[in-house]
N, C-alpha and C positions, 0 to 999 in steps of 0.2 A: 406616078410619084406619090408616095405616102408621106407628105410633109405635114408637120403640126403647125398650127397657127395659134395666135392668142386672141381670145374673145373676152369681152366684158359682159358678164352675166349679171343682170339686175334682178334682185329678188324683193318681193314685198312680204314682210314677215308680220303675222298677226300674233300678238302676245297679250297677256293679262298683266296689268301693272299691280303695284302693292295694294291698291284699293279695290282690286277686282274688276277694274274697267278694261274693256278690250281696246287695245291701241294697235297702230300699225307703224312700222319703220321700214326703211329701205336699206338694203345692204348690196354692195357691189363686190364682185369677185372677178379676178383675171384667171381664166381657165385655158389650159393648153388643150387643143383638140383638132381633129381633122375636118370637122364640119359642125354646124349648130346642133344636130341630133346627138353627136358624140358629147358635146358640151352639156346638153340637157341631161343626158344619162349620168355624166360625172357629177353634176350638181345634185341631182336627185339621190345618188348614192351617198354623197357627202352629207346631205341633210337628213338622211334616213333615221339616224339616231336622235334627232332633235324632237323635242316635245311641242315645238311651236309649229303652227300651220304656216306654210309658205306657198308662194306662187312665183314662178319665173315670169317676170314682166317683159324682159327683153334679153336678147343675145345679139351682140354686135361685134363684128370683126374689128380688131384694133390695128393700128399701124405699128405696134410693138413687134420688133424682130427677134428680141431675145431678152431674157431676164438674167441679170448677173447677180450672183449671191456671194 
């Protein structure tokens, strides 16, 4: 059964502030995927165009069953 699940991917982003100082921030994304490897690939593709350095610090399966828009 090829079912999608929802994962919370936490990223650590390194960026340069207005004064030229390196800073870090955390961003969280909900990503639909079949497993953590799939989620990692989707996040990497999404962040590909970004000029900021990032690191995926965690990928956790959520209890979310659906997203209503």
